[in-house]
VOTOR-296551 format. One record per residue (C-alpha): residue in three letters; z, x, y. Coordinates in steps of 0.1 Angstrom, whole numbers, plus 2048, in hexadecimal, padded with zeros to 3 digits. Each point is the difference from the previous one (the first is absolute). Layout:
REM residues N
(atom "ALA"; (Z; X; Y));
...
END
This chain:
REM residues 449
(atom "MET"; (848; D79; A47));
(atom "ASN"; (811; 7E1; 7E9));
(atom "ARG"; (7F8; 7DF; 816));
(atom "TYR"; (825; 7F6; 800));
(atom "LEU"; (809; 820; 80F));
(atom "LEU"; (7E4; 7FB; 817));
(atom "LYS"; (80D; 7E2; 80B));
(atom "ALA"; (822; 80A; 805));
(atom "CYS"; (7F3; 81A; 812));
(atom "ILE"; (7EE; 7E6; 819));
(atom "ILE"; (822; 7EA; 801));
(atom "SER"; (812; 822; 80B));
(atom "THR"; (7E8; 807; 81A));
(atom "LEU"; (7FF; 7DD; 80E));
(atom "ILE"; (823; 800; 7FF));
(atom "SER"; (800; 81E; 81B));
(atom "CYS"; (7E3; 7F2; 811));
(atom "LEU"; (80E; 7DC; 80B));
(atom "SER"; (826; 813; 805));
(atom "CYS"; (7EE; 815; 817));
(atom "LYS"; (7EE; 7DD; 813));
(atom "ASP"; (813; 7FF; 81F));
(atom "GLU"; (7FC; 824; 807));
(atom "SER"; (7D9; 7FD; 7FA));
(atom "LYS"; (7FC; 7E4; 816));
(atom "SER"; (814; 816; 819));
(atom "THR"; (7E7; 81F; 7FE));
(atom "GLY"; (7E3; 7ED; 7FA));
(atom "VAL"; (7E2; 7FB; 819));
(atom "GLU"; (7F0; 7E1; 806));
(atom "TYR"; (7D9; 7FC; 7F5));
(atom "ASP"; (7E9; 815; 816));
(atom "PRO"; (7DE; 7EC; 7FF));
(atom "SER"; (7F1; 820; 813));
(atom "LYS"; (807; 816; 7E1));
(atom "GLU"; (7F5; 7FD; 7DC));
(atom "ILE"; (815; 7F8; 7E3));
(atom "VAL"; (808; 81C; 7ED));
(atom "LEU"; (806; 7FB; 7DB));
(atom "LYS"; (813; 81D; 7EB));
(atom "THR"; (80C; 7F5; 7DE));
(atom "PHE"; (80C; 7E0; 7EC));
(atom "PHE"; (819; 800; 7E6));
(atom "PRO"; (802; 7F6; 7E0));
(atom "VAL"; (7DD; 809; 7F6));
(atom "GLU"; (801; 7E3; 7E7));
(atom "GLY"; (80E; 7DF; 7FA));
(atom "GLY"; (7FE; 7DE; 7FD));
(atom "ALA"; (7FD; 7E1; 811));
(atom "ARG"; (827; 7F9; 813));
(atom "ASP"; (805; 827; 803));
(atom "LYS"; (80E; 80E; 81D));
(atom "ILE"; (7E9; 81A; 80F));
(atom "LEU"; (809; 81B; 81F));
(atom "LEU"; (7DD; 808; 815));
(atom "ASP"; (806; 81D; 818));
(atom "GLY"; (7EE; 808; 81D));
(atom "GLU"; (802; 7FE; 826));
(atom "ASN"; (7F6; 7E5; 81A));
(atom "PHE"; (808; 7E2; 7EA));
(atom "GLY"; (817; 7F0; 81D));
(atom "LYS"; (827; 7F0; 7F8));
(atom "ASP"; (7F0; 7DC; 7FF));
(atom "PRO"; (7F8; 7F8; 7DA));
(atom "SER"; (7EF; 7E0; 80C));
(atom "LYS"; (7E3; 811; 80C));
(atom "ILE"; (7FA; 816; 7E5));
(atom "LYS"; (7EC; 7F8; 7E4));
(atom "VAL"; (7FD; 80F; 7DF));
(atom "TYR"; (7E8; 7FA; 7E7));
(atom "PHE"; (7FA; 80D; 7DD));
(atom "ASN"; (7D9; 7FC; 7FC));
(atom "ASN"; (7FB; 7DD; 80F));
(atom "ALA"; (822; 7F4; 7F3));
(atom "ARG"; (81B; 7FF; 81C));
(atom "ALA"; (825; 811; 7FE));
(atom "THR"; (81D; 7F6; 80F));
(atom "VAL"; (80F; 812; 81A));
(atom "VAL"; (825; 801; 802));
(atom "SER"; (805; 81A; 819));
(atom "SER"; (7F5; 81E; 813));
(atom "SER"; (812; 81E; 815));
(atom "GLY"; (7DC; 808; 80E));
(atom "GLU"; (7FF; 81C; 7E9));
(atom "ARG"; (808; 7F3; 7E0));
(atom "ILE"; (7F5; 7DA; 7F3));
(atom "TYR"; (814; 7F0; 7E4));
(atom "ALA"; (7E7; 7E5; 7F0));
(atom "ILE"; (800; 7ED; 7E1));
(atom "VAL"; (7E2; 804; 7E8));
(atom "PRO"; (7EA; 7E0; 7F9));
(atom "ARG"; (7F3; 7EE; 7E4));
(atom "LEU"; (7DE; 80C; 7EE));
(atom "PRO"; (7F0; 815; 81C));
(atom "GLY"; (7E8; 80F; 7E5));
(atom "ALA"; (800; 81D; 7EE));
(atom "ASN"; (80B; 821; 813));
(atom "PRO"; (7FF; 7F1; 820));
(atom "LYS"; (7FB; 810; 821));
(atom "ILE"; (820; 7F9; 81A));
(atom "SER"; (7F6; 7FC; 823));
(atom "VAL"; (815; 7F9; 824));
(atom "VAL"; (7F4; 7E8; 81B));
(atom "ILE"; (813; 7FB; 81F));
(atom "GLY"; (7EB; 7F0; 81B));
(atom "SER"; (7DC; 809; 801));
(atom "ASP"; (808; 822; 7EE));
(atom "SER"; (7FE; 806; 7DC));
(atom "THR"; (7FF; 81E; 7E8));
(atom "VAL"; (805; 807; 7DC));
(atom "TYR"; (813; 818; 7E7));
(atom "GLU"; (7F0; 81E; 7F0));
(atom "GLY"; (803; 7F8; 7DB));
(atom "ASN"; (806; 7E1; 7EE));
(atom "TYR"; (81D; 7ED; 7F5));
(atom "VAL"; (803; 7FD; 7D8));
(atom "TYR"; (809; 7DA; 7FB));
(atom "HIS"; (813; 7F7; 7DD));
(atom "THR"; (7F6; 7D9; 7F6));
(atom "GLN"; (819; 7F4; 7EC));
(atom "ALA"; (7F5; 7E0; 7EE));
(atom "LEU"; (810; 7E8; 7E9));
(atom "VAL"; (7F5; 7DB; 7EC));
(atom "SER"; (814; 7E8; 7F7));
(atom "THR"; (7F9; 7DC; 7EF));
(atom "VAL"; (814; 7E5; 814));
(atom "THR"; (7F7; 7E2; 7EB));
(atom "GLY"; (7EC; 7F4; 7E0));
(atom "ASN"; (800; 80E; 7DE));
(atom "GLY"; (7DC; 804; 7F3));
(atom "VAL"; (800; 7D7; 7F7));
(atom "LYS"; (7DE; 7F3; 80F));
(atom "SER"; (80F; 7DD; 80F));
(atom "PHE"; (816; 7F4; 81D));
(atom "THR"; (821; 7F8; 7FB));
(atom "ALA"; (819; 7FC; 819));
(atom "GLY"; (823; 812; 804));
(atom "SER"; (813; 81F; 803));
(atom "LEU"; (7EC; 820; 806));
(atom "SER"; (80C; 80F; 7DD));
(atom "ASP"; (7F6; 7DC; 7ED));
(atom "ALA"; (7E0; 7F2; 814));
(atom "THR"; (7DE; 808; 7F7));
(atom "VAL"; (7E4; 807; 816));
(atom "TYR"; (7DA; 800; 7FB));
(atom "GLY"; (7FA; 808; 826));
(atom "LYS"; (7DC; 809; 812));
(atom "TYR"; (805; 803; 824));
(atom "LEU"; (820; 807; 818));
(atom "GLU"; (80C; 802; 821));
(atom "LEU"; (822; 804; 80D));
(atom "ASP"; (815; 7F1; 824));
(atom "ARG"; (817; 815; 818));
(atom "GLU"; (820; 7F3; 7E8));
(atom "GLY"; (7F3; 80D; 7DF));
(atom "ASN"; (7F5; 7E5; 7EF));
(atom "ILE"; (7E0; 808; 7E8));
(atom "PHE"; (7E6; 7E5; 800));
(atom "MET"; (7ED; 7FD; 7E2));
(atom "SER"; (7DE; 7EF; 7F6));
(atom "TRP"; (7FB; 7F8; 7D8));
(atom "ARG"; (7E9; 7F0; 7E4));
(atom "ASP"; (813; 808; 7E1));
(atom "GLY"; (7ED; 805; 7E0));
(atom "ASN"; (81C; 7F0; 7ED));
(atom "THR"; (802; 814; 7E0));
(atom "THR"; (81D; 7F2; 7F1));
(atom "GLY"; (7EA; 7DD; 7FB));
(atom "SER"; (826; 7ED; 809));
(atom "THR"; (7F5; 7EF; 820));
(atom "ALA"; (7E1; 7FD; 813));
(atom "ALA"; (7F4; 81A; 819));
(atom "THR"; (808; 7FC; 823));
(atom "PHE"; (7F4; 809; 820));
(atom "GLY"; (815; 80A; 81F));
(atom "VAL"; (813; 812; 817));
(atom "ALA"; (822; 80C; 7FE));
(atom "ARG"; (81E; 813; 814));
(atom "ILE"; (810; 81D; 7F5));
(atom "ASN"; (81F; 813; 810));
(atom "GLU"; (813; 81D; 7EF));
(atom "ALA"; (821; 7F6; 815));
(atom "GLU"; (800; 7E0; 7F7));
(atom "ASN"; (7F7; 808; 7DB));
(atom "ILE"; (7E9; 7E3; 7FE));
(atom "VAL"; (7DD; 7F6; 7F4));
(atom "THR"; (7F6; 7DE; 80B));
(atom "PRO"; (7DF; 7E6; 805));
(atom "LEU"; (7F0; 7F4; 821));
(atom "ILE"; (7E9; 7F0; 7F0));
(atom "GLN"; (7F3; 7FD; 7DD));
(atom "ALA"; (7ED; 7E6; 7EC));
(atom "GLU"; (7E9; 805; 7DD));
(atom "ALA"; (7DB; 809; 807));
(atom "ALA"; (7F6; 7D9; 7FF));
(atom "GLY"; (817; 7F7; 819));
(atom "ARG"; (803; 81B; 818));
(atom "VAL"; (7FF; 7F8; 825));
(atom "LEU"; (7FB; 825; 80A));
(atom "TYR"; (7EB; 820; 7F2));
(atom "ALA"; (80D; 81B; 80F));
(atom "ASN"; (7FA; 823; 7FD));
(atom "GLY"; (807; 817; 821));
(atom "LEU"; (81C; 7F6; 815));
(atom "THR"; (80A; 808; 826));
(atom "VAL"; (81E; 7FE; 815));
(atom "ASP"; (805; 800; 827));
(atom "ARG"; (821; 819; 7FD));
(atom "ALA"; (808; 7EE; 821));
(atom "THR"; (808; 7E1; 7F8));
(atom "GLY"; (800; 803; 7D8));
(atom "VAL"; (7E4; 7E7; 7F9));
(atom "LEU"; (7EE; 808; 7DF));
(atom "THR"; (7DE; 7F4; 7FE));
(atom "ALA"; (7EB; 7FB; 7E4));
(atom "ALA"; (7DA; 7F6; 7F9));
(atom "HIS"; (7F5; 7EB; 7EA));
(atom "GLU"; (7E4; 814; 7F0));
(atom "SER"; (7E5; 7E7; 7FA));
(atom "VAL"; (805; 7E6; 818));
(atom "GLN"; (7F0; 80C; 81F));
(atom "GLU"; (814; 7F3; 81B));
(atom "VAL"; (825; 7FA; 7EE));
(atom "MET"; (81B; 81B; 803));
(atom "PHE"; (82D; 7FC; 7F7));
(atom "THR"; (817; 808; 818));
(atom "PHE"; (823; 809; 7F9));
(atom "ASP"; (81A; 803; 819));
(atom "PRO"; (821; 80D; 7FB));
(atom "LYS"; (810; 7E7; 819));
(atom "GLU"; (7F3; 7E1; 7E8));
(atom "ALA"; (80E; 816; 7DF));
(atom "TRP"; (7DD; 809; 7FA));
(atom "TYR"; (7F7; 7E1; 7FA));
(atom "PRO"; (7DB; 800; 7FA));
(atom "ARG"; (7EA; 7E9; 819));
(atom "GLN"; (7DB; 800; 7FF));
(atom "ARG"; (7E8; 804; 81E));
(atom "ASN"; (7DB; 801; 805));
(atom "ALA"; (7EC; 814; 814));
(atom "ARG"; (7EB; 7F3; 819));
(atom "TYR"; (7D9; 80C; 802));
(atom "SER"; (7E7; 7F6; 819));
(atom "THR"; (7E6; 7EB; 7E8));
(atom "SER"; (7E8; 81A; 804));
(atom "ASP"; (817; 81F; 7F6));
(atom "TYR"; (80D; 7EA; 7E2));
(atom "ALA"; (7DC; 7F6; 7F7));
(atom "SER"; (7FA; 825; 7FB));
(atom "ILE"; (817; 80A; 7E7));
(atom "VAL"; (7F0; 802; 7E0));
(atom "VAL"; (80D; 7E9; 7E7));
(atom "ALA"; (7FA; 80F; 7E2));
(atom "ASP"; (814; 81E; 812));
(atom "ARG"; (81B; 7F3; 811));
(atom "TYR"; (81C; 80F; 7ED));
(atom "LYS"; (817; 812; 81A));
(atom "ASN"; (814; 816; 7F0));
(atom "PHE"; (818; 809; 81D));
(atom "ILE"; (80B; 7F9; 81E));
(atom "THR"; (813; 81C; 818));
(atom "PHE"; (817; 7F9; 823));
(atom "SER"; (7F5; 817; 81A));
(atom "PRO"; (81D; 808; 81B));
(atom "TRP"; (7E1; 811; 81A));
(atom "ASP"; (7F7; 7D8; 80A));
(atom "GLY"; (816; 7E9; 7E9));
(atom "HIS"; (7E5; 7F5; 7ED));
(atom "LEU"; (7FB; 7FD; 7D9));
(atom "TYR"; (7E1; 80F; 7F1));
(atom "THR"; (7EC; 7F7; 7DD));
(atom "ARG"; (7E0; 808; 7F1));
(atom "PHE"; (7EB; 7F1; 7EC));
(atom "ARG"; (7F0; 809; 7E1));
(atom "ASP"; (7DD; 7F9; 814));
(atom "GLY"; (80C; 81D; 814));
(atom "LYS"; (80A; 7EA; 820));
(atom "VAL"; (81F; 80D; 810));
(atom "ALA"; (813; 7E0; 810));
(atom "ARG"; (81F; 802; 81C));
(atom "ILE"; (81A; 7E4; 800));
(atom "ASN"; (815; 7F6; 81B));
(atom "PRO"; (823; 7FC; 7EF));
(atom "GLN"; (80A; 7E6; 817));
(atom "THR"; (7E1; 7E7; 808));
(atom "LEU"; (7EC; 808; 7DF));
(atom "GLU"; (7E4; 807; 813));
(atom "SER"; (7E8; 817; 7EF));
(atom "LYS"; (7E3; 815; 803));
(atom "ILE"; (7EB; 817; 7EB));
(atom "VAL"; (7FA; 81F; 815));
(atom "HIS"; (7EE; 818; 7EC));
(atom "GLN"; (7E9; 7FE; 7E1));
(atom "GLY"; (802; 81F; 7E9));
(atom "PRO"; (7F5; 80B; 7DC));
(atom "TYR"; (800; 7E8; 7E2));
(atom "GLY"; (81B; 804; 7E7));
(atom "SER"; (825; 7F8; 7F2));
(atom "GLN"; (81C; 80E; 811));
(atom "TYR"; (822; 80E; 7EF));
(atom "GLY"; (811; 80D; 820));
(atom "GLN"; (805; 7FA; 822));
(atom "ALA"; (816; 80D; 81A));
(atom "ILE"; (808; 803; 826));
(atom "ASN"; (808; 827; 809));
(atom "PRO"; (822; 7F9; 817));
(atom "ALA"; (7F9; 820; 813));
(atom "LYS"; (7E0; 7F1; 80B));
(atom "PRO"; (803; 7DC; 7FA));
(atom "TRP"; (7DC; 7F8; 80B));
(atom "GLU"; (7F2; 812; 7DD));
(atom "LEU"; (7FC; 7E9; 7E5));
(atom "TYR"; (7FB; 811; 7E2));
(atom "ILE"; (7F0; 7F7; 7DF));
(atom "THR"; (7F7; 808; 7DB));
(atom "LEU"; (7E3; 7F5; 7F0));
(atom "HIS"; (7FC; 7FE; 7DA));
(atom "SER"; (7E0; 80A; 7EB));
(atom "ASN"; (7EB; 7E3; 805));
(atom "ALA"; (7FE; 805; 826));
(atom "SER"; (7DA; 7FF; 810));
(atom "PRO"; (7F3; 81A; 80E));
(atom "ILE"; (80B; 814; 7E1));
(atom "GLU"; (80D; 81E; 81B));
(atom "PHE"; (81F; 7E7; 808));
(atom "ARG"; (80C; 7FF; 7DC));
(atom "GLN"; (821; 809; 7F8));
(atom "GLY"; (806; 80C; 823));
(atom "ILE"; (81A; 801; 81B));
(atom "MET"; (7F1; 7F1; 81E));
(atom "VAL"; (80B; 7F9; 823));
(atom "LEU"; (7F5; 7E3; 818));
(atom "ASP"; (808; 807; 82A));
(atom "LEU"; (812; 7E0; 808));
(atom "ARG"; (7FD; 809; 823));
(atom "ASP"; (7D5; 7FF; 7FC));
(atom "PRO"; (7FA; 7F5; 7DB));
(atom "ASP"; (7DC; 7FD; 807));
(atom "GLY"; (7FD; 81F; 814));
(atom "THR"; (7F1; 820; 7F4));
(atom "GLY"; (812; 810; 7E7));
(atom "GLY"; (818; 7E0; 802));
(atom "PHE"; (7FF; 7FE; 7D7));
(atom "ARG"; (7FC; 820; 7EB));
(atom "ARG"; (80C; 811; 7E2));
(atom "LEU"; (81B; 81B; 801));
(atom "ASN"; (7FD; 810; 7DC));
(atom "ALA"; (7E6; 810; 7EB));
(atom "PRO"; (7E6; 7EB; 7ED));
(atom "GLY"; (801; 803; 7DB));
(atom "GLY"; (81A; 7EB; 7F4));
(atom "SER"; (814; 801; 7D9));
(atom "SER"; (80C; 821; 807));
(atom "PHE"; (81E; 817; 80D));
(atom "LYS"; (800; 81B; 81D));
(atom "ASP"; (81B; 804; 81A));
(atom "GLY"; (7F6; 812; 820));
(atom "PRO"; (7F4; 7F9; 821));
(atom "ILE"; (7F8; 7D7; 800));
(atom "GLN"; (7D9; 809; 805));
(atom "ASP"; (803; 80F; 7DE));
(atom "ALA"; (817; 7EA; 7EE));
(atom "LEU"; (7F9; 7EC; 7E2));
(atom "PHE"; (812; 7E4; 7F2));
(atom "ASN"; (7FD; 7E8; 7E1));
(atom "LEU"; (805; 7DB; 808));
(atom "PRO"; (815; 805; 81D));
(atom "LYS"; (814; 7DD; 808));
(atom "ASP"; (81A; 7FB; 817));
(atom "ILE"; (807; 814; 81F));
(atom "LYS"; (81F; 7FF; 816));
(atom "PHE"; (808; 816; 81E));
(atom "ASP"; (825; 80E; 80B));
(atom "ASN"; (80A; 802; 827));
(atom "ASP"; (7F3; 825; 802));
(atom "GLY"; (7E3; 7F6; 7F3));
(atom "ASN"; (7FC; 806; 7D9));
(atom "MET"; (7E6; 7F1; 7ED));
(atom "PHE"; (80D; 7FB; 7DF));
(atom "VAL"; (7E7; 7F7; 7E4));
(atom "ALA"; (803; 7EF; 7DB));
(atom "ASP"; (7E6; 816; 7F1));
(atom "TYR"; (7FC; 7E6; 7E3));
(atom "GLY"; (7E8; 813; 7EA));
(atom "ASN"; (811; 81F; 806));
(atom "HIS"; (822; 7F3; 7F4));
(atom "CYS"; (812; 80F; 81E));
(atom "VAL"; (80A; 7FC; 827));
(atom "ARG"; (7ED; 813; 81D));
(atom "MET"; (806; 807; 824));
(atom "VAL"; (7E8; 807; 81A));
(atom "SER"; (812; 80E; 81D));
(atom "PRO"; (7F8; 7FB; 829));
(atom "ASP"; (7EB; 81B; 800));
(atom "GLY"; (7E9; 7F6; 7DF));
(atom "VAL"; (80F; 817; 7E6));
(atom "VAL"; (801; 7EA; 7DC));
(atom "THR"; (81B; 80D; 7E9));
(atom "THR"; (811; 7F1; 7DD));
(atom "VAL"; (826; 7F9; 808));
(atom "ALA"; (805; 7F0; 7DF));
(atom "GLY"; (7F5; 7FB; 7DD));
(atom "GLN"; (7E9; 818; 7ED));
(atom "PRO"; (7DA; 7FB; 809));
(atom "GLY"; (7F0; 7F1; 7E0));
(atom "THR"; (820; 7FB; 7EA));
(atom "ALA"; (80A; 7DD; 7FE));
(atom "GLY"; (827; 7F9; 7F1));
(atom "PHE"; (823; 7F9; 80F));
(atom "LYS"; (818; 81C; 80C));
(atom "ASP"; (817; 7FC; 81D));
(atom "GLY"; (80E; 820; 80D));
(atom "GLY"; (7ED; 81F; 817));
(atom "PRO"; (7DD; 801; 80D));
(atom "ALA"; (7F8; 81B; 7DD));
(atom "GLU"; (80D; 7E6; 7E8));
(atom "SER"; (7FC; 7DE; 810));
(atom "LEU"; (7E6; 7EB; 7EE));
(atom "PHE"; (7EE; 7DC; 808));
(atom "ASN"; (7E6; 7E8; 7F0));
(atom "GLN"; (7E9; 7F2; 816));
(atom "PRO"; (815; 7FD; 820));
(atom "TRP"; (7F3; 7E1; 812));
(atom "GLY"; (813; 7FB; 822));
(atom "VAL"; (814; 812; 818));
(atom "ALA"; (81A; 7FE; 81E));
(atom "VAL"; (811; 812; 81A));
(atom "ASN"; (821; 7F9; 80C));
(atom "GLU"; (80E; 80B; 821));
(atom "LEU"; (80F; 81C; 7F4));
(atom "GLY"; (7DF; 80E; 7F1));
(atom "HIS"; (80D; 7FA; 7DE));
(atom "ILE"; (7E0; 7F1; 7E9));
(atom "TYR"; (7FD; 7E4; 7E9));
(atom "ILE"; (7E6; 7FD; 7E2));
(atom "ALA"; (7F3; 7E4; 7F0));
(atom "ASP"; (7FC; 812; 7DC));
(atom "TRP"; (7ED; 7E4; 7EF));
(atom "ASN"; (7F9; 80B; 7DE));
(atom "ASN"; (825; 80D; 7FD));
(atom "ALA"; (809; 7DE; 80D));
(atom "ARG"; (818; 810; 81A));
(atom "ILE"; (80D; 803; 821));
(atom "ARG"; (803; 828; 807));
(atom "LYS"; (80E; 810; 81D));
(atom "LEU"; (7F4; 827; 80D));
(atom "VAL"; (817; 80E; 81A));
(atom "ILE"; (7F2; 81F; 80F));
(atom "GLU"; (810; 819; 814));
END
């Protein structure tokens, strides 16, 4: 059936359903925990995010607040129930051909057959025109050469850069900038030429409750900078306070900390040095402690999973040692960082390659920045494969934009979009993904439904 005709049928069915809402309430029965939930059929059998779906069966009860509907692990919004029919909204990114389950109290059951989920994606350019330098201005006039990105709840995109100054007209600069689509503006928060810089920033982090942005100084063990929106993001240097023994334990030649990440689980910041030490920092008192000794290696991504905010994810580069950690995506359990299994690799060994599928079999090529959406989907800037990958909460890797192994620049849908060494990623509250498309010198936006 033509999809538009199918949607028209759905709307007609839903109108009929809603028009009978009062009648169904009067004839429906309450959920009886002594009886099984009976699942019959669902309609339509295919669609995409935010489409409507009707689930038919028995013993659902009439209280939608007590009914949970899942498409794989993605939870749908339940609008209403008559006791024999649930009206729900299809969730975003449930994975391929999801199973639909209904949970009421301690009782749960799964429909036979799969829902055919259609993913719709579109890549567009936010700012930048291919010039590899930084200049402030409107989105159409600004030039960017960003590496790492972060977002706050207000829609501000924060970018760190070390521009290449390919035009030669001015000296290359290092800095952090704010990009705002609604305000149509790109402005620097801190910027200086290399010789006079006070901040060497890579990965950025935002406490989304307060809006405070934090950047770690890459090559000074204790130094970080905060930018508070209440102070118009004025940069303030703050020095972490380590014990004498902890500070002395950081190998000076490997003191480089590319990232700092805020965890809402305990309200602390976490950073990692190239020598493998992970430190916990209290953002109020600045009291700091080394909490884990992991493998050696340069780091190119770090993120907290908001669905499990005690999980710190890390991508390590090709110089990691032991070699089994090279080009890997790791996870550290902050609840017991030195416990058995506290630090482990998720994807398959053998980098500089490409493979989608279960995370334990997946391969990446120099994975850089990583970020999560609020549902626990992780997005990876797969630098060497010129594409953006997604790891679902149930551990399945898919390519969501770009053509693996093909560098280029093109906006559009997933089948035609092209990237050239994407480096940074960030995800907003709506689940829109922003990408620092480094070698294209642009900030791109990926909307997936």
